[in-house]
N, C-alpha and C positions, 0 to 999 in steps of 0.2 A: 384502315382505320378510319382515317379523315373524313373521305368520300359517303363510309358510312354514316357517321355522326350530320354530317350535311346533307343525307339523305333524309334519316329521322327529323331534323331540326324545321325541314321545309315541309315533310308531311305534316308534322303537327301545326306548323303555321297554316296548310291547308285544313284542317281538319275544325280549327279555330275560326277562321275566315267561312267556315258552309255553318257553322254552328250558329255564329252571331247574325250570317244574312238570313238565316232561317228565322230565326228569335226574332228581327227586325222585319221582314215580313209579316210575320205572325202578327205582329202588332202594327204594324201599318194598316192590314185588312182589318184589325178588329174595331182600329181606331176612325177608321172609316167609315162603319158600317153603323156609326151611330149620327141620327139627327144632330144632336148637340150633345156637349159637354160641360159640365158643371164641376171643379174643382176650387176646394179649399187649400190651403197652402201656406208654408209659411217659408219666408225668404231670407236669407242669411247672406251677408257680404264679409270678407274678411282680407284683409292684405297686412302679413307680418311686417313687411316693410316698412310701412306707413304705420305701424301699429293702428288700424280702423276694425273696428265689429259692430256693425250693424245687424240688427235683426226685425223683420216686421212679419205682418200675416197679410193674407190676400186671398179673395176671391172672384175668378174669373168663369165666365158664363161663355163658352163659342161655338159658333151655328155657322157653316161656310163662312161666307165674307164677315160678317157681324159677330162683334164682341163685348163685353161689358167686361171691364178689368176693375178691380176697387183695391186700393193698397195705400196701406197709410193713410196720408190725409187727401188722395187724390182720386177721382174717378174718372176713367176713358171707357167713355161708347163711341157706338161705330156701327152703326145701321147698314154698312156696305158701299153708303153714296157721300156722306159727312162722318165725322170725328170729333167727338166733342174731349176737351180735356177739363177737367174742374178741379179746381184748388179749394178745398174747404177753408185753408187760413185764409185767402185772400180773397172768399167767396167770388171767385173771377173765373169764366170760363172762356177757351176757345175753343174755335169754332174752325173746321179746315178741312178741307174736300179733302176723300177719303183718296189714297196713292195705292192701288193695288198690285202695282207693278212694285212697287218697293216693300222686300221682303219681311224686313224689320216693322213695317207698321203693324202688322198682325203676328197678335200671339200666337195663334194657332201653330207655327210654325216651328212652336217650340217645342210641338208634340210629334213632328214629322222631321225634326230637324236633320236626321241622319240620312234624308233621303237623296240627298244630293251636296255635291262640295266635301263630301268629307270619306276618309279609308275607316274603317273598322275592325277593330279586336277583341275576340270574347278575351278576358281576362278571366275571371274566374265564379265561382260559386260561393255566394254566401248567407249565412243565416242572421236574420234580424228578428228576433224575439218571436222565434222559432217557427218561423217563415224563413221561406229559400228564395233566391234571388240570385237572377244573373248582373253580372258585371260586366259591361261593353265601352269598351273605351273608342272614341272617334278620334281623329286626327284630320286638321285641313288640310285640304289639295293644294292652298294655293300659300306661297312663300309672302312671308311679310306680314301674317296674320299674328291680329294681337290675341285672340285664345290658339293656345295650342294644345288644348286636350280638352275634352268634353267627357265625363265620365256619365252613363245610364244605368240604374239601379232598376230591375226588368220584373215584375215579380213573378215569382216561376207558375203558380196554381193560376192566375186571375191573367196573364200576361198584359200589364200594363206598368208605365210607368209610375214606379215608386220615387224617385230621387234624379235632377239634372246637374250635374258640377259642373261649370265652365272655368276653366284654369286660364289665367290670362299671362303675359310673358313678364308682363310688370310683379307678378307676384299676387294678383288677386284672385282670389275665387270668390263664383257665384253658385249658390247653392237652392237647389228649389225641392220642396221635401212635398208630397204630396200627402195630406191629411184626409180626406177625404173625396170621393167624386161620386157624381149623378149622370144618368144619364138619359136621353131622349123625354126631356122636360117639356110641358105643353105651354102655351102660352105665354111664352117667352117675349119683351119687349125691349129692344134695342133702338130705345131716342132719348134722349135727354131733354127733359120738360125743363125749361130756365123758368117757368112760370110757378115754379115750387121751392123756387130760390127767394128771398126776401132781399130785394137792393141789389141784387148779384149785379156784377161788373161783367158784359159781353164784351168778345174782342173779337169776330166776324172775320177770318182771312182767307176765303171763300170767293 
C-alpha cells in the first residue's frame, strides 16, 4: 500500500512537471517571437517583519539588449552599449557602460527568468476576473539564495505573464503585475537626450 501511494505521488509530480515545462516553453517561444514588448505594470513591495509596504507604477519597453524603464522618479535607458540612470528628484543622470554579461542589468530577464537556475512546479489553475491562469512556482537551484521562491501567473488563453511574485528569505515579497502590454511597436528610441533637461548634473562613469 505504501509503495502504491509513493508511485502515485511520483507520477503526480512528473505530470505537473511536464505541464509546467510545456507552458513555460510556449511562453518563451511567444515572448521571443516579438521584436519588442512594451509593458505597463504595478510594482508592490511588502515586508511584514519590517512593516514596509510600497506601491509604484511603471512602464518598460524591451527590444533585444535595449530597454527603457520608467518607475517612480527614475528613468533607466539602455541602447545596448551605454546605460543612463536618471533621477528626476535630483535632476541627475549617471552614464555607465552597459554590461551585457550581468544578467541583473537587463530587465528582459524578468520575462525569461525561468529558463535557467530554477526548478519549477505546476501549482494550480486559478480564476481572476472571469479569466483563467496557470500558477507555476520556481525554486532556485543554488543554496543560500536570497530568493526562496518565484511564482508566475500565466494567462491560459493569451499565454503571457500576468504577475511575477518573488519571495525572499527575510520575509520580503516583490510583486510585478502587468496592467497592459503592446508588441512590435515601431520607431522606438533607446537614447537619453541630456539636452532636454535644463541644468542637469551629468556623472559619466564610462
